[in-house]
Structures are given as structure tokens and as C-alpha cells.
LOVO-706391 format. One record per residue (C-alpha): residue in three letters; x, y, z. Coordinates in pm, whole numbers, plus 50000, padded with zeros to 5 digits. Example, Ala and Ser with C-alpha at 12.3 -4.5 7.8 and 13.67 -1.06 7.14 Angstrom:
ALA512304955050780/SER513674989450714/
END
This chain:
MET500005000050000/THR501185035249922/PHE500195063150162/GLN500495100650128/ALA502395119850395/ALA499425127550621/SER498245091550610/ARG501725078250687/GLU501775099551001/ALA498265088151094/LEU499145051651042/ALA502305054451252/ALA500335070151537/VAL497575043951530/GLU500125015751511/LEU501395027651849/THR497825024551981/LEU497564989651832/LEU500804977951993/GLY499844994252321/VAL496524975952324/LEU498194942852249/GLU500774947752524/SER498844964252806/GLU495464947652774/GLY496564913052671/ALA494254914952372/ALA494034884452147/ALA495894895551836/GLY494124870451613/THR490664882051718/LEU491684918651690/GLY493034912951337/ALA489914894651221/GLU487624921551365/LEU489624949351203/PHE489284931350868/ALA485514930250927/VAL485514968050984/VAL487494972250661/GLY484794952550479/LEU482064974350628/LEU483775006950528/ASP484604993250186/ARG480904987050122/GLU479565018650288/VAL480955048150091/GLY479075074550291/LEU480205060550624/ARG483895059750535/ARG483675095450403/THR482075106650728/LEU484685089050943/ALA487585102950738/ASP486275138750728/SER488935158150919/SER486795189850909/THR484405174851165/ASP484865169751540/PRO487135139351597/VAL485345131651924/ALA482075129551733/ARG483665105851478/ALA484905083451758/GLY481455084551917/LEU479885073351589/VAL482265043851577/ARG481335033251928/GLU477645037151849/LEU477895015851536/LEU480314989151656/GLY479684987652031/GLY478714952252130/LYS479664938851786/VAL483444939151827/GLY485744937752127/ASP486874967652331/SER490384964952187/THR489054967551832/LEU486914997351930/GLN489965014552078/VAL492055009551762/VAL489285020051521/SER488475050451736/ALA492125060751727/ALA492115056351349/VAL489055077851282/THR490295106051505/ALA493565107951309/ARG493985129350997/TRP494105108450678/SER494705120350323/GLY491355106250217/PRO488635080750299/ARG490265052950098/GLU493525056850288/LEU491665053650619/VAL490405019750501/ASP493855010050372/GLY495305019850707/LEU492834998150900/GLU493664968850674/SER497374974350737/LEU496704974751112/ALA494734942151087/THR497654926150905/SER500084938951168/ALA497944924351448/LEU497994889951287/LEU501734891251224/VAL502234901051589/ARG500264869951682/ALA502504848251463/GLU505594864951606/ARG504484858851965/ASP503794822351884/GLY507214818351724/ARG505474811951392/LEU506374842751188/ASP508824823250971/ALA506154796950906/VAL503494822850816/GLU505864840050575/ASP506714806950410/GLU503064795850391/LEU502004828350222/PHE504804825849969/ARG504214788949891/LEU500464793949855/GLY501154821949608/ARG503354798549403/ILE500724770849411/ILE498004794249284/ALA500314809849024/ASP500994775048884/GLN497264767548851/THR495994792948598/ASP492354782548622/LEU492374785649001/GLU494034819648987/GLN491464832148735/VAL488544820648949/LEU489964835649269/SER490724868649091/ASP487354870548912/ARG485524900949048/GLY482224886848924/ALA482604853249101/ALA480614847449419/ARG482574855149735/GLU481304823549906/GLY482494801749619/LYS485964816749622/LEU486244813049998/SER485184776649969/LEU487994770449722/ILE490604787449936/HIS489424769350250/GLY490104736750070/LEU493704747950027/VAL494404762150371/ASP492014748150630/ALA493844728450903/LYS497014730550692/VAL498394764850781/ASP498794787551080/PRO495554805151186/ALA497154838951109/THR497914827350755/ALA494354814750711/THR492834848150823/LEU495164868550602/VAL494374847050298/GLU490634846950364/ASN490614884950378/LEU492644887950057/VAL490334864549866/GLY487074876550021/GLN487944913650009/PRO490494917449727/ARG489934954949689/GLY491424955049339/ARG494374932149414/GLY495324900349234/VAL495564870049460/VAL499144860749371/ALA500444896549397/GLY498554900749724/LEU500094869349873/GLU503574880549769/ALA502974914349934/LEU501814897750256/ALA504864875050260/ALA507054905850214/GLU505294922450509/ALA506074892350726/ALA509724893950618/LYS509804931450682/ARG508544925751034/ARG511634904751092/GLU513684933150941/ARG514774911850650/SER514624916250277/VAL513184888850058/ALA515164870949789/HIS513014851449545/VAL515194822349435/ILE514284800349140/SER516584770049124/ALA516844741848872/THR517184716749158/THR516384715249528/LEU518914733749744/SER520224716250054/ALA520074733550391/GLU523804740350366/GLN523434755650020/GLN520584777550142/ASP522684789750436/ARG525614797950207/LEU523364816449961/ALA521714836550239/ALA525124845550385/THR526414856150042/LEU523374877949975/GLN523654893250322/ARG527224903850243/ILE526144918149907/TYR523164937950038/ALA524464944950391/ARG521264933050556/PRO519624899950650/ILE517954881950359/ALA515014857750371/LEU515014831450096/HIS511814821849917/LEU512624791049713/GLU511014777849395/ILE512084748449178/ASP512024751448798/PRO513844723348609/ASP513404743148284/LEU516264765948396/GLY518624738648280/GLY520874743848584/GLY521954770648831/MET519514796048973/VAL517944830348932/VAL517834853749234/LYS515584884549252/VAL515984909749536/GLY513704939549491/ASP514144951949133/GLU517554935449092/VAL517844901648919/ILE520954879648939/ASP520664853548664/GLY523084824648722/SER521014798648541/THR522364778348249/ASN519734792948019/GLY520524827948142/ARG524234823748071/LEU523494809647726/ASP521214839047649/ALA523974863247761/LEU526494846047532/ARG524074847447240/ARG523554884847294/ARG527344889647320/PHE528064871346992/ALA525084887746819/GLY526504921746913/
END
């Protein structure tokens, strides 16, 4: 998500509220995340309501009061506190208020995974699920079809994730599929995996290898990339025998092509020139 300056400041302030709630009140991060996603869905559907709650020309106390009137008894006190803090902040526009709440929901679920010692697993599950869907074109088309019934898409995704992944992963994926908000499923999963990596203060290296890398090879590759980029690197691994050998590594916008096919293509371009 890209936020304008005012919204970045608002999000940073409300994130402090979120973390404070999770620490001081012992709030269940999973429940808080799921309820915040539900609020995102409500504001996404109700254009007038999100405009009212994001209108910085009105009394912020009144906006917080409206939130408590609408959501009181329907969500937990911790969720009310976070949403109230969000609507009293100054956002660049109604859409960025909703984006901010979605970002906060994601953060709450990643905090849950982190506390459970499962952040690595959640990151890996999100990445692998993205690769599985990317490799099944028909499934990706159905899940990305804006005209397809939400219930049908959720049923498909439940078949892939239910009882197979961490609860935080399941909630993140369900929100992405059920409330895509203009995002493709595969791109959305990659973005969520990157958020999990960012929470661990690591960059993500997407590695496509012709063969499976041993644990020792993975450790050496991660150490090499860390020296190159001067920061910890998380490896997301994918196998593609069509490379012919070697591997391709993508970190951000930079691609390191050490595959057999890549080297052959480079030689062809050299001799053609």
C-alpha cells in the first residue's frame, strides 16, 4: 500500500495504539486482526460512512462516538479502541483510512504469529500458497474474478488452507480472497509474505533453482546475499527444472541470473553484438 504523507503519520500514530493495546490489555491479536478486517469490509461497502469517518473537518470526538455507536457490542473493546484512534487521526482521504485499518489488521495477525514463534512459518506459507496458485491458471482466474461469488471463492481457498496452515495465515488469505479490493491473489500473497519478512527486518530474495537446494546451500546463499546487500535476507525458494541448471535470484528490482539458460542467452547476445 502507498500512503500520502498525512496518512503515513496517521498510520504510525495508530500503530502505536495497536501495539499498546496488544501489550497492556493482553488482547488476542488474532481476534483483533479478524475484527479489524471486518471493519474494513464494512467501510469498503459503505461509501458514505467511510467519508464521514475520514472527514477531518468534523469533530474527531464525534467521529469516535459514531464508531462506538455503530460497533459497540459487535466487536471487542480492543478493536473499538484501535478503530476510534484511526478515525480521530487525519488521513489524506477516505480510501487511505480503510487502507490503514487493513494494514493494522495485518500487523495484528503478524504480531500473533511472532508471539507464537510462527512468523517464519506464516511467511513461508503465504509465499508457497502464492506459488501454488500461480501454477494453477484456472484457480488463479477464478479467485481473481471480480464477478465470482465471494462464498464460492472462499470455499475454494478453504480447501487449500484449512487445518494446513497457521491461523494467522488462514485469516490473512481469507481476507485477501474475500475482500480483494482490486488486488490480484498472487500479487497480494507476495505482498503479505514481504510484510512478514519486513517485520523480521529482513529483505526477501526470490530464488528460482533448477534443483532443490540443501540446507547448507541455502545457508551459504543467504550469507552471500547478506554480504552483498548488507542486511539479513530471507530466501523464498522455487524449483524450475526448465532453467537447465543454476539459479535466478531476485531481490527487489535487481535480478541475478546464474542459470544455464541465462548464461546461454547472455552469450548469444554477446556474439550477436
